[in-house]
C-alpha positions in Angstrom: -27.7 43.9 27.4 -24.3 43.8 25.7 -22.4 40.5 25.8 -19.0 40.1 24.3 -17.5 36.8 23.2 -13.7 36.8 22.5 -11.0 34.3 21.9 -8.6 33.0 19.3 -9.6 31.5 15.9 -11.2 28.1 16.2 -12.1 28.5 19.9 -15.9 28.3 19.3 -16.6 32.0 19.4 -19.0 32.1 16.4 -20.9 29.0 17.5 -21.2 30.1 21.1 -22.1 33.7 20.2 -24.9 32.6 17.9 -26.3 30.2 20.5 -26.0 32.9 23.2 -27.7 35.5 21.0 -30.6 33.0 20.4 -30.8 32.1 24.1 -31.3 35.8 25.1 -33.1 36.9 21.9 -30.2 39.3 21.0 -28.7 40.4 17.7 -25.3 38.9 16.9 -22.5 40.8 15.2 -19.2 38.9 14.3 -16.0 40.8 13.7 -14.6 37.7 12.1 -17.4 37.6 9.5 -16.8 41.3 8.7 -13.0 40.7 8.4 -13.5 37.6 6.2 -16.0 39.5 4.0 -13.5 42.4 3.6 -10.8 39.9 2.7 -13.0 38.1 0.2 -14.2 41.3 -1.4 -10.6 42.2 -2.1 -9.6 38.7 -3.3 -7.5 37.7 -0.3 -7.6 34.7 2.1 -7.9 35.7 5.8 -4.2 34.9 6.3 -3.2 37.0 3.2 -5.5 39.9 4.4 -3.8 39.6 7.9 -0.4 40.0 6.2 -1.7 43.0 4.4 -3.0 44.4 7.6 0.5 44.2 9.0 1.6 46.7 6.5 -1.6 48.8 6.4 -2.9 49.6 9.9 -6.0 51.2 8.5 -7.5 47.7 7.9 -7.5 46.9 11.6 -8.4 50.4 12.7 -11.4 50.6 10.5 -12.7 47.2 11.6 -12.0 48.0 15.3 -13.5 51.4 15.1 -16.7 50.0 13.7 -16.9 47.3 16.4 -16.3 49.9 19.1 -19.1 52.1 17.7 -21.5 49.1 17.7 -20.6 48.3 21.3 -21.1 51.9 22.5 -24.2 52.7 20.4 -26.3 49.5 20.2 -28.2 47.5 22.8 -29.4 43.9 23.0 -26.4 42.5 21.3 -23.8 39.7 21.3 -20.6 41.2 19.9 -18.0 38.7 18.9 -14.4 39.4 17.9 -10.9 38.8 19.3 -11.0 42.4 20.8 -14.7 42.6 21.6 -14.1 42.6 25.3 -11.5 45.3 25.0 -13.4 47.4 22.5 -16.7 47.3 24.4 -15.0 48.3 27.6 -17.3 49.0 30.5 -20.3 49.1 28.1 -20.3 45.3 28.2 -22.5 43.6 30.7 -20.5 40.4 30.4 -17.2 39.7 28.7 -16.5 36.1 27.9 -13.2 34.6 26.7 -13.2 31.2 24.9 -10.1 29.2 24.1 -8.9 25.7 23.3 -5.5 24.1 22.6 -4.0 25.0 19.2 -4.4 21.4 17.8 -8.1 21.4 18.7 -8.6 24.8 17.2 -6.6 23.7 14.1 -8.8 20.6 13.7 -12.0 22.8 13.9 -10.7 25.3 11.4 -9.5 22.5 9.1 -12.9 20.9 9.1 -14.7 24.3 8.6 -12.4 25.3 5.8 -11.8 21.9 4.3 -8.0 21.9 4.8 -5.4 19.8 6.5 -5.6 20.4 10.3 -1.9 20.7 10.7 -1.8 23.4 8.0 -4.8 25.1 9.7 -3.0 25.0 13.0 0.2 26.5 11.6 -1.7 29.2 9.7 -3.8 30.1 12.7 -0.8 30.4 15.0 0.9 32.7 12.5 -2.3 34.8 12.3 -2.6 35.0 16.1 1.0 36.1 16.5 0.5 38.8 13.8 -2.7 40.0 15.5 -1.2 40.0 19.0 1.7 42.1 17.8 -0.6 44.6 16.1 -3.0 44.9 19.1 0.0 45.7 21.3 1.4 48.2 18.8 -1.8 49.9 17.9 -3.7 50.0 21.3 -1.3 48.8 24.0 -3.5 45.7 24.4 -2.0 42.4 25.5 -4.5 40.0 24.1 -3.2 37.3 26.6 -4.4 39.5 29.5 -7.6 37.7 30.5 -8.3 39.8 33.7 -10.9 41.9 31.9 -13.1 38.9 31.3 -15.9 37.7 33.5 -15.5 34.1 32.5 -12.9 32.2 30.5 -13.8 28.7 29.2 -11.6 26.0 27.6 -14.1 24.9 24.9 -12.2 21.7 24.1 -13.6 20.2 27.3 -17.3 20.7 26.6 -19.7 20.5 23.7 -21.2 23.8 22.5 -24.5 23.3 24.4 -22.6 22.8 27.7 -20.5 26.0 27.0 -23.7 27.8 26.3 -25.2 26.6 29.6 -22.2 28.0 31.5 -22.5 31.4 29.9 -26.3 31.6 30.3 -26.0 30.6 33.9 -23.3 33.3 34.5 -25.6 35.9 33.0 -28.8 34.7 34.8 -27.0 34.3 38.2 -25.3 37.7 38.0 -25.4 39.8 41.1 -24.7 43.5 40.5 -23.6 44.0 44.1 -20.4 42.2 43.4 -19.1 44.6 40.7 -16.6 46.3 43.0 -13.9 43.8 42.0 -14.7 43.8 38.3 -11.8 44.8 36.0 -12.6 48.0 34.1 -11.5 48.7 30.6 -11.1 52.2 29.3 -12.3 53.0 25.8 -9.5 55.5 25.3 -7.9 53.8 22.3 -6.7 55.8 19.4 -8.7 53.7 16.9 
């Protein structure tokens, strides 16, 4: 089973993906962790690395290519990244989108990174705009198009365990006979 968890920074993707992987005894791979690791290895903050990626498309393409390969080749996995639902395409059994208002996400990021929430919100919004522009330019993907997702959840409304319960229920109650109306996502990106 391949589950994808996507959403903007601070939406609860990592927390939810880890809990979801534990709930179904699946591996968990985080695109954000890979991106932050690459930034750290090169001596950049994630925002600085994002700026560098604006000038060097190979950074995004390498990360996205790896995530797409994982989605196509591996089973029993929760794949988490902003583009996971798009990159996994029809290989995903379920595609989840998590979101929360910018101030909530900024608060979460500020707490996680020990920085002022207002600054975290501002940096996060700049990062999102940069990424959205690159996704459109590189792959023709409008990250705001949520029609490919099976379920979209505003994580500001519920605690992590409640969000997990919703996703687990969606997976457990799935009826394959209703797939005729499911959005399909091609994997024909030039990654």
